[in-house]
PQR file with spaces between the fields and no chain letter, atoms N, CA, C, O and H, PARSE charges and radii, in Angstrom:
ATOM       1  N    MET     1     -39.345 -182.595 -116.675 -0.4000 1.5000
ATOM       2  CA   MET     1     -38.928 -181.927 -117.885 -0.0000 2.0000
ATOM       3  C    MET     1     -38.575 -182.916 -118.993  0.5500 1.7000
ATOM       4  O    MET     1     -38.484 -182.525 -120.157 -0.5500 1.4000
ATOM       5  N    GLY     2     -38.380 -184.167 -118.656 -0.4000 1.5000
ATOM       6  CA   GLY     2     -37.960 -185.115 -119.672 -0.0000 2.0000
ATOM       7  C    GLY     2     -39.030 -186.096 -120.088  0.5500 1.7000
ATOM       8  O    GLY     2     -38.734 -187.017 -120.849 -0.5500 1.4000
ATOM       9  H    GLY     2     -38.454 -184.484 -117.711  0.4000 1.0000
ATOM      10  N    LEU     3     -40.274 -185.947 -119.621 -0.4000 1.5000
ATOM      11  CA   LEU     3     -41.320 -186.904 -119.936 -0.0000 2.0000
ATOM      12  C    LEU     3     -42.128 -186.528 -121.167  0.5500 1.7000
ATOM      13  O    LEU     3     -42.809 -187.387 -121.727 -0.5500 1.4000
ATOM      14  H    LEU     3     -40.515 -185.199 -119.002  0.4000 1.0000
ATOM      15  N    ASP     4     -42.078 -185.313 -121.596 -0.4000 1.5000
ATOM      16  CA   ASP     4     -42.893 -184.839 -122.698 -0.0000 2.0000
ATOM      17  C    ASP     4     -42.062 -184.786 -123.975  0.5500 1.7000
ATOM      18  O    ASP     4     -40.855 -185.027 -123.954 -0.5500 1.4000
ATOM      19  H    ASP     4     -41.524 -184.615 -121.141  0.4000 1.0000
ATOM      20  N    ILE     5     -42.719 -184.470 -125.082 -0.4000 1.5000
ATOM      21  CA   ILE     5     -42.006 -184.302 -126.347 -0.0000 2.0000
ATOM      22  C    ILE     5     -41.116 -183.065 -126.226  0.5500 1.7000
ATOM      23  O    ILE     5     -41.588 -182.002 -125.823 -0.5500 1.4000
ATOM      24  H    ILE     5     -43.700 -184.274 -125.100  0.4000 1.0000
ATOM      25  N    PRO     6     -39.832 -183.194 -126.571 -0.5600 1.5000
ATOM      26  CA   PRO     6     -38.933 -182.055 -126.392  0.2800 2.0000
ATOM      27  C    PRO     6     -39.298 -180.882 -127.315  0.5500 1.7000
ATOM      28  O    PRO     6     -39.527 -181.050 -128.512 -0.5500 1.4000
ATOM      29  N    THR     7     -39.342 -179.732 -126.727 -0.4000 1.5000
ATOM      30  CA   THR     7     -39.555 -178.497 -127.468 -0.0000 2.0000
ATOM      31  C    THR     7     -38.254 -177.700 -127.423  0.5500 1.7000
ATOM      32  O    THR     7     -37.375 -178.006 -126.618 -0.5500 1.4000
ATOM      33  H    THR     7     -39.156 -179.595 -125.754  0.4000 1.0000
ATOM      34  N    PRO     8     -38.116 -176.691 -128.268 -0.5600 1.5000
ATOM      35  CA   PRO     8     -36.886 -175.883 -128.200  0.2800 2.0000
ATOM      36  C    PRO     8     -36.683 -175.242 -126.821  0.5500 1.7000
ATOM      37  O    PRO     8     -35.552 -175.130 -126.349 -0.5500 1.4000
ATOM      38  N    PHE     9     -37.778 -174.823 -126.179 -0.4000 1.5000
ATOM      39  CA   PHE     9     -37.642 -174.236 -124.848 -0.0000 2.0000
ATOM      40  C    PHE     9     -37.139 -175.259 -123.837  0.5500 1.7000
ATOM      41  O    PHE     9     -36.280 -174.948 -123.012 -0.5500 1.4000
ATOM      42  H    PHE     9     -38.696 -174.914 -126.563  0.4000 1.0000
ATOM      43  N    ALA    10     -37.670 -176.481 -123.898 -0.4000 1.5000
ATOM      44  CA   ALA    10     -37.235 -177.524 -122.962 -0.0000 2.0000
ATOM      45  C    ALA    10     -35.777 -177.901 -123.197  0.5500 1.7000
ATOM      46  O    ALA    10     -35.050 -178.207 -122.251 -0.5500 1.4000
ATOM      47  H    ALA    10     -38.368 -176.734 -124.568  0.4000 1.0000
ATOM      48  N    CYS    11     -35.353 -177.878 -124.447 -0.4000 1.5000
ATOM      49  CA   CYS    11     -33.955 -178.204 -124.743 -0.0000 2.0000
ATOM      50  C    CYS    11     -32.996 -177.143 -124.200  0.5500 1.7000
ATOM      51  O    CYS    11     -31.858 -177.455 -123.851 -0.5500 1.4000
ATOM      52  H    CYS    11     -35.944 -177.630 -125.215  0.4000 1.0000
ATOM      53  N    ILE    12     -33.445 -175.914 -124.128 -0.4000 1.5000
ATOM      54  CA   ILE    12     -32.615 -174.848 -123.579 -0.0000 2.0000
ATOM      55  C    ILE    12     -32.718 -174.812 -122.059  0.5500 1.7000
ATOM      56  O    ILE    12     -31.720 -174.588 -121.374 -0.5500 1.4000
ATOM      57  H    ILE    12     -34.370 -175.660 -124.412  0.4000 1.0000
ATOM      58  N    ALA    13     -33.920 -175.031 -121.531 -0.4000 1.5000
ATOM      59  CA   ALA    13     -34.151 -174.886 -120.090 -0.0000 2.0000
ATOM      60  C    ALA    13     -33.557 -176.029 -119.276  0.5500 1.7000
ATOM      61  O    ALA    13     -33.166 -175.818 -118.128 -0.5500 1.4000
ATOM      62  H    ALA    13     -34.730 -175.212 -122.088  0.4000 1.0000
ATOM      63  N    ARG    14     -33.480 -177.222 -119.832 -0.4000 1.5000
ATOM      64  CA   ARG    14     -32.990 -178.374 -119.070 -0.0000 2.0000
ATOM      65  C    ARG    14     -31.548 -178.187 -118.604  0.5500 1.7000
ATOM      66  O    ARG    14     -31.296 -178.317 -117.406 -0.5500 1.4000
ATOM      67  H    ARG    14     -33.798 -177.394 -120.765  0.4000 1.0000
ATOM      68  N    PRO    15     -30.579 -177.888 -119.486 -0.5600 1.5000
ATOM      69  CA   PRO    15     -29.213 -177.685 -118.982  0.2800 2.0000
ATOM      70  C    PRO    15     -29.072 -176.444 -118.116  0.5500 1.7000
ATOM      71  O    PRO    15     -28.270 -176.418 -117.183 -0.5500 1.4000
ATOM      72  N    LEU    16     -29.847 -175.424 -118.423 -0.4000 1.5000
ATOM      73  CA   LEU    16     -29.783 -174.203 -117.624 -0.0000 2.0000
ATOM      74  C    LEU    16     -30.270 -174.458 -116.202  0.5500 1.7000
ATOM      75  O    LEU    16     -29.647 -174.009 -115.240 -0.5500 1.4000
ATOM      76  H    LEU    16     -30.499 -175.445 -119.181  0.4000 1.0000
ATOM      77  N    ALA    17     -31.377 -175.175 -116.066 -0.4000 1.5000
ATOM      78  CA   ALA    17     -31.905 -175.487 -114.736 -0.0000 2.0000
ATOM      79  C    ALA    17     -30.947 -176.388 -113.960  0.5500 1.7000
ATOM      80  O    ALA    17     -30.758 -176.208 -112.757 -0.5500 1.4000
ATOM      81  H    ALA    17     -31.884 -175.540 -116.847  0.4000 1.0000
ATOM      82  N    LEU    18     -30.350 -177.347 -114.643 -0.4000 1.5000
ATOM      83  CA   LEU    18     -29.375 -178.225 -113.991 -0.0000 2.0000
ATOM      84  C    LEU    18     -28.167 -177.435 -113.512  0.5500 1.7000
ATOM      85  O    LEU    18     -27.683 -177.643 -112.399 -0.5500 1.4000
ATOM      86  H    LEU    18     -30.503 -177.493 -115.620  0.4000 1.0000
ATOM      87  N    ASN    19     -27.685 -176.535 -114.346 -0.4000 1.5000
ATOM      88  CA   ASN    19     -26.524 -175.726 -114.012 -0.0000 2.0000
ATOM      89  C    ASN    19     -26.803 -174.805 -112.824  0.5500 1.7000
ATOM      90  O    ASN    19     -26.014 -174.747 -111.882 -0.5500 1.4000
ATOM      91  H    ASN    19     -28.078 -176.366 -115.250  0.4000 1.0000
ATOM      92  N    VAL    20     -27.916 -174.094 -112.870 -0.4000 1.5000
ATOM      93  CA   VAL    20     -28.264 -173.170 -111.787 -0.0000 2.0000
ATOM      94  C    VAL    20     -28.503 -173.932 -110.484  0.5500 1.7000
ATOM      95  O    VAL    20     -28.062 -173.492 -109.423 -0.5500 1.4000
ATOM      96  H    VAL    20     -28.557 -174.141 -113.636  0.4000 1.0000
ATOM      97  N    GLY    21     -29.190 -175.058 -110.553 -0.4000 1.5000
ATOM      98  CA   GLY    21     -29.435 -175.857 -109.350 -0.0000 2.0000
ATOM      99  C    GLY    21     -28.152 -176.368 -108.726  0.5500 1.7000
ATOM     100  O    GLY    21     -27.983 -176.316 -107.508 -0.5500 1.4000
ATOM     101  H    GLY    21     -29.548 -175.416 -111.415  0.4000 1.0000
ATOM     102  N    PHE    22     -27.251 -176.859 -109.555 -0.4000 1.5000
ATOM     103  CA   PHE    22     -25.975 -177.360 -109.047 -0.0000 2.0000
ATOM     104  C    PHE    22     -25.166 -176.252 -108.396  0.5500 1.7000
ATOM     105  O    PHE    22     -24.602 -176.447 -107.319 -0.5500 1.4000
ATOM     106  H    PHE    22     -27.389 -176.901 -110.545  0.4000 1.0000
ATOM     107  N    ILE    23     -25.104 -175.092 -109.037 -0.4000 1.5000
ATOM     108  CA   ILE    23     -24.332 -173.979 -108.492 -0.0000 2.0000
ATOM     109  C    ILE    23     -24.947 -173.469 -107.189  0.5500 1.7000
ATOM     110  O    ILE    23     -24.216 -173.105 -106.268 -0.5500 1.4000
ATOM     111  H    ILE    23     -25.562 -174.934 -109.911  0.4000 1.0000
ATOM     112  N    LEU    24     -26.271 -173.435 -107.098 -0.4000 1.5000
ATOM     113  CA   LEU    24     -26.892 -172.992 -105.848 -0.0000 2.0000
ATOM     114  C    LEU    24     -26.579 -173.947 -104.699  0.5500 1.7000
ATOM     115  O    LEU    24     -26.343 -173.503 -103.575 -0.5500 1.4000
ATOM     116  H    LEU    24     -26.865 -173.730 -107.847  0.4000 1.0000
ATOM     117  N    VAL    25     -26.575 -175.237 -104.964 -0.4000 1.5000
ATOM     118  CA   VAL    25     -26.266 -176.208 -103.911 -0.0000 2.0000
ATOM     119  C    VAL    25     -24.796 -176.109 -103.504  0.5500 1.7000
ATOM     120  O    VAL    25     -24.487 -176.000 -102.317 -0.5500 1.4000
ATOM     121  H    VAL    25     -26.767 -175.598 -105.877  0.4000 1.0000
ATOM     122  N    VAL    26     -23.907 -176.146 -104.467 -0.4000 1.5000
ATOM     123  CA   VAL    26     -22.474 -176.110 -104.161 -0.0000 2.0000
ATOM     124  C    VAL    26     -22.072 -174.756 -103.580  0.5500 1.7000
ATOM     125  O    VAL    26     -21.253 -174.691 -102.663 -0.5500 1.4000
ATOM     126  H    VAL    26     -24.159 -176.235 -105.431  0.4000 1.0000
ATOM     127  N    GLY    27     -22.647 -173.677 -104.110 -0.4000 1.5000
ATOM     128  CA   GLY    27     -22.324 -172.348 -103.591 -0.0000 2.0000
ATOM     129  C    GLY    27     -22.733 -172.167 -102.147  0.5500 1.7000
ATOM     130  O    GLY    27     -22.005 -171.557 -101.363 -0.5500 1.4000
ATOM     131  H    GLY    27     -23.312 -173.730 -104.854  0.4000 1.0000
ATOM     132  N    ASN    28     -23.899 -172.695 -101.785 -0.4000 1.5000
ATOM     133  CA   ASN    28     -24.331 -172.600 -100.385 -0.0000 2.0000
ATOM     134  C    ASN    28     -23.470 -173.445  -99.462  0.5500 1.7000
ATOM     135  O    ASN    28     -23.232 -173.060  -98.317 -0.5500 1.4000
ATOM     136  H    ASN    28     -24.491 -173.190 -102.421  0.4000 1.0000
ATOM     137  N    ILE    29     -23.000 -174.586  -99.939 -0.4000 1.5000
ATOM     138  CA   ILE    29     -22.097 -175.411  -99.125 -0.0000 2.0000
ATOM     139  C    ILE    29     -20.768 -174.688  -98.918  0.5500 1.7000
ATOM     140  O    ILE    29     -20.220 -174.700  -97.816 -0.5500 1.4000
ATOM     141  H    ILE    29     -23.193 -174.898 -100.869  0.4000 1.0000
ATOM     142  N    VAL    30     -20.253 -174.065  -99.964 -0.4000 1.5000
ATOM     143  CA   VAL    30     -19.000 -173.305  -99.852 -0.0000 2.0000
ATOM     144  C    VAL    30     -19.172 -172.127  -98.896  0.5500 1.7000
ATOM     145  O    VAL    30     -18.299 -171.866  -98.068 -0.5500 1.4000
ATOM     146  H    VAL    30     -20.699 -174.056 -100.859  0.4000 1.0000
ATOM     147  N    ALA    31     -20.291 -171.419  -99.007 -0.4000 1.5000
ATOM     148  CA   ALA    31     -20.532 -170.273  -98.121 -0.0000 2.0000
ATOM     149  C    ALA    31     -20.657 -170.720  -96.668  0.5500 1.7000
ATOM     150  O    ALA    31     -20.150 -170.047  -95.771 -0.5500 1.4000
ATOM     151  H    ALA    31     -21.000 -171.631  -99.679  0.4000 1.0000
ATOM     152  N    LYS    32     -21.313 -171.827  -96.429 -0.4000 1.5000
ATOM     153  CA   LYS    32     -21.454 -172.324  -95.060 -0.0000 2.0000
ATOM     154  C    LYS    32     -20.097 -172.763  -94.500  0.5500 1.7000
ATOM     155  O    LYS    32     -19.803 -172.516  -93.330 -0.5500 1.4000
ATOM     156  H    LYS    32     -21.726 -172.374  -97.158  0.4000 1.0000
ATOM     157  N    ASN    33     -19.279 -173.406  -95.320 -0.4000 1.5000
ATOM     158  CA   ASN    33     -17.937 -173.789  -94.864 -0.0000 2.0000
ATOM     159  C    ASN    33     -17.077 -172.563  -94.594  0.5500 1.7000
ATOM     160  O    ASN    33     -16.262 -172.574  -93.672 -0.5500 1.4000
ATOM     161  H    ASN    33     -19.518 -173.606  -96.270  0.4000 1.0000
ATOM     162  N    PHE    34     -17.245 -171.511  -95.378 -0.4000 1.5000
ATOM     163  CA   PHE    34     -16.526 -170.266  -95.137 -0.0000 2.0000
ATOM     164  C    PHE    34     -16.920 -169.679  -93.786  0.5500 1.7000
ATOM     165  O    PHE    34     -16.065 -169.190  -93.049 -0.5500 1.4000
ATOM     166  H    PHE    34     -17.907 -171.502  -96.127  0.4000 1.0000
ATOM     167  N    ARG    35     -18.204 -169.725  -93.461 -0.4000 1.5000
ATOM     168  CA   ARG    35     -18.678 -169.211  -92.170 -0.0000 2.0000
ATOM     169  C    ARG    35     -18.059 -170.001  -91.023  0.5500 1.7000
ATOM     170  O    ARG    35     -17.598 -169.411  -90.046 -0.5500 1.4000
ATOM     171  H    ARG    35     -18.899 -170.122  -94.060  0.4000 1.0000
ATOM     172  N    VAL    36     -18.045 -171.318  -91.129 -0.4000 1.5000
ATOM     173  CA   VAL    36     -17.463 -172.157  -90.077 -0.0000 2.0000
ATOM     174  C    VAL    36     -15.965 -171.894  -89.963  0.5500 1.7000
ATOM     175  O    VAL    36     -15.430 -171.823  -88.857 -0.5500 1.4000
ATOM     176  H    VAL    36     -18.419 -171.797  -91.922  0.4000 1.0000
ATOM     177  N    TYR    37     -15.293 -171.750  -91.092 -0.4000 1.5000
ATOM     178  CA   TYR    37     -13.856 -171.455  -91.071 -0.0000 2.0000
ATOM     179  C    TYR    37     -13.571 -170.133  -90.379  0.5500 1.7000
ATOM     180  O    TYR    37     -12.662 -170.047  -89.554 -0.5500 1.4000
ATOM     181  H    TYR    37     -15.729 -171.807  -91.991  0.4000 1.0000
ATOM     182  N    ARG    38     -14.341 -169.103  -90.709 -0.4000 1.5000
ATOM     183  CA   ARG    38     -14.118 -167.787  -90.103 -0.0000 2.0000
ATOM     184  C    ARG    38     -14.383 -167.802  -88.598  0.5500 1.7000
ATOM     185  O    ARG    38     -13.716 -167.085  -87.851 -0.5500 1.4000
ATOM     186  H    ARG    38     -15.080 -169.174  -91.379  0.4000 1.0000
ATOM     187  N    ILE    39     -15.322 -168.587  -88.152 -0.4000 1.5000
ATOM     188  CA   ILE    39     -15.654 -168.629  -86.715 -0.0000 2.0000
ATOM     189  C    ILE    39     -14.573 -169.370  -85.934  0.5500 1.7000
ATOM     190  O    ILE    39     -14.147 -168.901  -84.878 -0.5500 1.4000
ATOM     191  H    ILE    39     -15.864 -169.169  -88.758  0.4000 1.0000
ATOM     192  N    PHE    40     -14.125 -170.522  -86.436 -0.4000 1.5000
ATOM     193  CA   PHE    40     -13.233 -171.367  -85.647 -0.0000 2.0000
ATOM     194  C    PHE    40     -11.745 -171.105  -85.864  0.5500 1.7000
ATOM     195  O    PHE    40     -10.930 -171.581  -85.074 -0.5500 1.4000
ATOM     196  H    PHE    40     -14.471 -170.902  -87.294  0.4000 1.0000
ATOM     197  N    HIS    41     -11.365 -170.370  -86.898 -0.4000 1.5000
ATOM     198  CA   HIS    41      -9.948 -170.148  -87.144 -0.0000 2.0000
ATOM     199  C    HIS    41      -9.506 -168.717  -86.861  0.5500 1.7000
ATOM     200  O    HIS    41      -8.420 -168.316  -87.279 -0.5500 1.4000
ATOM     201  H    HIS    41     -12.027 -169.983  -87.539  0.4000 1.0000
ATOM     202  N    ASN    42     -10.305 -167.964  -86.180 -0.4000 1.5000
ATOM     203  CA   ASN    42      -9.929 -166.603  -85.819 -0.0000 2.0000
ATOM     204  C    ASN    42      -9.704 -166.578  -84.311  0.5500 1.7000
ATOM     205  O    ASN    42     -10.659 -166.570  -83.534 -0.5500 1.4000
ATOM     206  H    ASN    42     -11.187 -168.290  -85.840  0.4000 1.0000
ATOM     207  N    ILE    43      -8.443 -166.565  -83.906 -0.4000 1.5000
ATOM     208  CA   ILE    43      -8.137 -166.679  -82.481 -0.0000 2.0000
ATOM     209  C    ILE    43      -8.153 -165.334  -81.767  0.5500 1.7000
ATOM     210  O    ILE    43      -8.148 -165.296  -80.537 -0.5500 1.4000
ATOM     211  H    ILE    43      -7.667 -166.571  -84.537  0.4000 1.0000
ATOM     212  N    TYR    44      -8.172 -164.239  -82.503 -0.4000 1.5000
ATOM     213  CA   TYR    44      -8.060 -162.929  -81.867 -0.0000 2.0000
ATOM     214  C    TYR    44      -9.403 -162.311  -81.497  0.5500 1.7000
ATOM     215  O    TYR    44      -9.470 -161.470  -80.601 -0.5500 1.4000
ATOM     216  H    TYR    44      -8.176 -164.269  -83.503  0.4000 1.0000
ATOM     217  N    VAL    45     -10.462 -162.714  -82.169 -0.4000 1.5000
ATOM     218  CA   VAL    45     -11.772 -162.140  -81.895 -0.0000 2.0000
ATOM     219  C    VAL    45     -12.606 -163.176  -81.143  0.5500 1.7000
ATOM     220  O    VAL    45     -12.703 -164.331  -81.556 -0.5500 1.4000
ATOM     221  H    VAL    45     -10.408 -163.397  -82.897  0.4000 1.0000
ATOM     222  N    THR    46     -13.204 -162.743  -80.034 -0.4000 1.5000
ATOM     223  CA   THR    46     -13.991 -163.692  -79.245 -0.0000 2.0000
ATOM     224  C    THR    46     -15.387 -163.902  -79.822  0.5500 1.7000
ATOM     225  O    THR    46     -15.958 -164.985  -79.690 -0.5500 1.4000
ATOM     226  H    THR    46     -13.125 -161.804  -79.698  0.4000 1.0000
ATOM     227  N    LYS    47     -15.933 -162.884  -80.452 -0.4000 1.5000
ATOM     228  CA   LYS    47     -17.265 -163.019  -81.043 -0.0000 2.0000
ATOM     229  C    LYS    47     -17.226 -162.500  -82.468  0.5500 1.7000
ATOM     230  O    LYS    47     -16.963 -161.320  -82.701 -0.5500 1.4000
ATOM     231  H    LYS    47     -15.470 -162.004  -80.559  0.4000 1.0000
ATOM     232  N    ARG    48     -17.483 -163.373  -83.411 -0.4000 1.5000
ATOM     233  CA   ARG    48     -17.418 -163.003  -84.832 -0.0000 2.0000
ATOM     234  C    ARG    48     -18.796 -163.221  -85.449  0.5500 1.7000
ATOM     235  O    ARG    48     -19.337 -164.326  -85.412 -0.5500 1.4000
ATOM     236  H    ARG    48     -17.696 -164.332  -83.222  0.4000 1.0000
ATOM     237  N    VAL    49     -19.352 -162.166  -86.010 -0.4000 1.5000
ATOM     238  CA   VAL    49     -20.665 -162.248  -86.633 -0.0000 2.0000
ATOM     239  C    VAL    49     -20.485 -162.153  -88.140  0.5500 1.7000
ATOM     240  O    VAL    49     -19.921 -161.188  -88.655 -0.5500 1.4000
ATOM     241  H    VAL    49     -18.913 -161.268  -86.041  0.4000 1.0000
ATOM     242  N    ILE    50     -20.972 -163.167  -88.831 -0.4000 1.5000
ATOM     243  CA   ILE    50     -20.963 -163.161  -90.287 -0.0000 2.0000
ATOM     244  C    ILE    50     -22.421 -163.099  -90.724  0.5500 1.7000
ATOM     245  O    ILE    50     -23.211 -163.993  -90.420 -0.5500 1.4000
ATOM     246  H    ILE    50     -21.430 -163.951  -88.413  0.4000 1.0000
ATOM     247  N    LYS    51     -22.763 -162.050  -91.430 -0.4000 1.5000
ATOM     248  CA   LYS    51     -24.151 -161.823  -91.804 -0.0000 2.0000
ATOM     249  C    LYS    51     -24.519 -162.636  -93.039  0.5500 1.7000
ATOM     250  O    LYS    51     -23.665 -163.036  -93.830 -0.5500 1.4000
ATOM     251  H    LYS    51     -22.122 -161.324  -91.678  0.4000 1.0000
ATOM     252  N    ASP    52     -25.820 -162.863  -93.174 -0.4000 1.5000
ATOM     253  CA   ASP    52     -26.313 -163.613  -94.319 -0.0000 2.0000
ATOM     254  C    ASP    52     -26.048 -162.874  -95.633  0.5500 1.7000
ATOM     255  O    ASP    52     -25.902 -163.506  -96.679 -0.5500 1.4000
ATOM     256  H    ASP    52     -26.514 -162.538  -92.531  0.4000 1.0000
ATOM     257  N    ALA    53     -25.987 -161.565  -95.586 -0.4000 1.5000
ATOM     258  CA   ALA    53     -25.716 -160.801  -96.800 -0.0000 2.0000
ATOM     259  C    ALA    53     -24.329 -161.131  -97.350  0.5500 1.7000
ATOM     260  O    ALA    53     -24.141 -161.170  -98.566 -0.5500 1.4000
ATOM     261  H    ALA    53     -26.105 -161.051  -94.736  0.4000 1.0000
ATOM     262  N    GLN    54     -23.360 -161.368  -96.468 -0.4000 1.5000
ATOM     263  CA   GLN    54     -22.026 -161.751  -96.927 -0.0000 2.0000
ATOM     264  C    GLN    54     -22.053 -163.115  -97.605  0.5500 1.7000
ATOM     265  O    GLN    54     -21.371 -163.330  -98.607 -0.5500 1.4000
ATOM     266  H    GLN    54     -23.513 -161.337  -95.480  0.4000 1.0000
ATOM     267  N    LEU    55     -22.840 -164.033  -97.058 -0.4000 1.5000
ATOM     268  CA   LEU    55     -22.936 -165.359  -97.656 -0.0000 2.0000
ATOM     269  C    LEU    55     -23.661 -165.299  -98.998  0.5500 1.7000
ATOM     270  O    LEU    55     -23.310 -166.023  -99.930 -0.5500 1.4000
ATOM     271  H    LEU    55     -23.394 -163.858  -96.244  0.4000 1.0000
ATOM     272  N    LEU    56     -24.667 -164.439  -99.095 -0.4000 1.5000
ATOM     273  CA   LEU    56     -25.369 -164.285 -100.371 -0.0000 2.0000
ATOM     274  C    LEU    56     -24.463 -163.673 -101.434  0.5500 1.7000
ATOM     275  O    LEU    56     -24.592 -163.991 -102.616 -0.5500 1.4000
ATOM     276  H    LEU    56     -24.952 -163.851  -98.338  0.4000 1.0000
ATOM     277  N    LYS    57     -23.557 -162.808 -101.028 -0.4000 1.5000
ATOM     278  CA   LYS    57     -22.588 -162.248 -101.979 -0.0000 2.0000
ATOM     279  C    LYS    57     -21.684 -163.345 -102.526  0.5500 1.7000
ATOM     280  O    LYS    57     -21.362 -163.342 -103.715 -0.5500 1.4000
ATOM     281  H    LYS    57     -23.451 -162.550 -100.067  0.4000 1.0000
ATOM     282  N    ILE    58     -21.274 -164.275 -101.683 -0.4000 1.5000
ATOM     283  CA   ILE    58     -20.433 -165.372 -102.130 -0.0000 2.0000
ATOM     284  C    ILE    58     -21.167 -166.231 -103.147  0.5500 1.7000
ATOM     285  O    ILE    58     -20.631 -166.542 -104.211 -0.5500 1.4000
ATOM     286  H    ILE    58     -21.535 -164.278 -100.718  0.4000 1.0000
ATOM     287  N    VAL    59     -22.406 -166.615 -102.814 -0.4000 1.5000
ATOM     288  CA   VAL    59     -23.188 -167.455 -103.711 -0.0000 2.0000
ATOM     289  C    VAL    59     -23.497 -166.721 -105.009  0.5500 1.7000
ATOM     290  O    VAL    59     -23.434 -167.311 -106.087 -0.5500 1.4000
ATOM     291  H    VAL    59     -22.841 -166.362 -101.950  0.4000 1.0000
ATOM     292  N    GLY    60     -23.831 -165.438 -104.911 -0.4000 1.5000
ATOM     293  CA   GLY    60     -24.117 -164.660 -106.104 -0.0000 2.0000
ATOM     294  C    GLY    60     -22.909 -164.516 -107.016  0.5500 1.7000
ATOM     295  O    GLY    60     -23.042 -164.550 -108.239 -0.5500 1.4000
ATOM     296  H    GLY    60     -23.883 -164.958 -104.035  0.4000 1.0000
ATOM     297  N    THR    61     -21.736 -164.356 -106.426 -0.4000 1.5000
ATOM     298  CA   THR    61     -20.514 -164.251 -107.207 -0.0000 2.0000
ATOM     299  C    THR    61     -20.221 -165.550 -107.935  0.5500 1.7000
ATOM     300  O    THR    61     -19.845 -165.537 -109.107 -0.5500 1.4000
ATOM     301  H    THR    61     -21.628 -164.329 -105.433  0.4000 1.0000
ATOM     302  N    VAL    62     -20.390 -166.664 -107.250 -0.4000 1.5000
ATOM     303  CA   VAL    62     -20.157 -167.969 -107.896 -0.0000 2.0000
ATOM     304  C    VAL    62     -21.183 -168.178 -109.015  0.5500 1.7000
ATOM     305  O    VAL    62     -20.833 -168.668 -110.089 -0.5500 1.4000
ATOM     306  H    VAL    62     -20.696 -166.674 -106.298  0.4000 1.0000
ATOM     307  N    LEU    63     -22.425 -167.815 -108.775 -0.4000 1.5000
ATOM     308  CA   LEU    63     -23.471 -167.992 -109.780 -0.0000 2.0000
ATOM     309  C    LEU    63     -23.226 -167.105 -110.994  0.5500 1.7000
ATOM     310  O    LEU    63     -23.364 -167.563 -112.129 -0.5500 1.4000
ATOM     311  H    LEU    63     -22.708 -167.417 -107.903  0.4000 1.0000
ATOM     312  N    LEU    64     -22.865 -165.850 -110.775 -0.4000 1.5000
ATOM     313  CA   LEU    64     -22.581 -164.955 -111.899 -0.0000 2.0000
ATOM     314  C    LEU    64     -21.330 -165.397 -112.672  0.5500 1.7000
ATOM     315  O    LEU    64     -21.276 -165.288 -113.897 -0.5500 1.4000
ATOM     316  H    LEU    64     -22.752 -165.478 -109.854  0.4000 1.0000
ATOM     317  N    GLY    65     -20.354 -165.885 -111.956 -0.4000 1.5000
ATOM     318  CA   GLY    65     -19.162 -166.378 -112.627 -0.0000 2.0000
ATOM     319  C    GLY    65     -19.438 -167.592 -113.496  0.5500 1.7000
ATOM     320  O    GLY    65     -18.806 -167.772 -114.537 -0.5500 1.4000
ATOM     321  H    GLY    65     -20.398 -165.974 -110.961  0.4000 1.0000
ATOM     322  N    ASN    66     -20.365 -168.411 -113.079 -0.4000 1.5000
ATOM     323  CA   ASN    66     -20.703 -169.596 -113.845 -0.0000 2.0000
ATOM     324  C    ASN    66     -21.596 -169.279 -115.033  0.5500 1.7000
ATOM     325  O    ASN    66     -21.505 -169.938 -116.068 -0.5500 1.4000
ATOM     326  H    ASN    66     -20.879 -168.265 -112.234  0.4000 1.0000
ATOM     327  N    MET    67     -22.456 -168.280 -114.899 -0.4000 1.5000
ATOM     328  CA   MET    67     -23.364 -167.949 -115.998 -0.0000 2.0000
ATOM     329  C    MET    67     -22.607 -167.199 -117.061  0.5500 1.7000
ATOM     330  O    MET    67     -23.185 -166.823 -118.081 -0.5500 1.4000
ATOM     331  H    MET    67     -22.530 -167.744 -114.058  0.4000 1.0000
């Protein structure tokens, strides 16, 4: 994105792409840590299932909050 002559679209898309990419990476790390926390810190339940839909809600919430 930075090798060509800058256009108005490239000037808008560059920070947006950086922002969305960063949030997707950090959001997925937070969601994965939440899953590990819920599995290992719950002493009362022997089997705990955390679905991918719950993790996607976490990432989506962080992404919407940032946008």
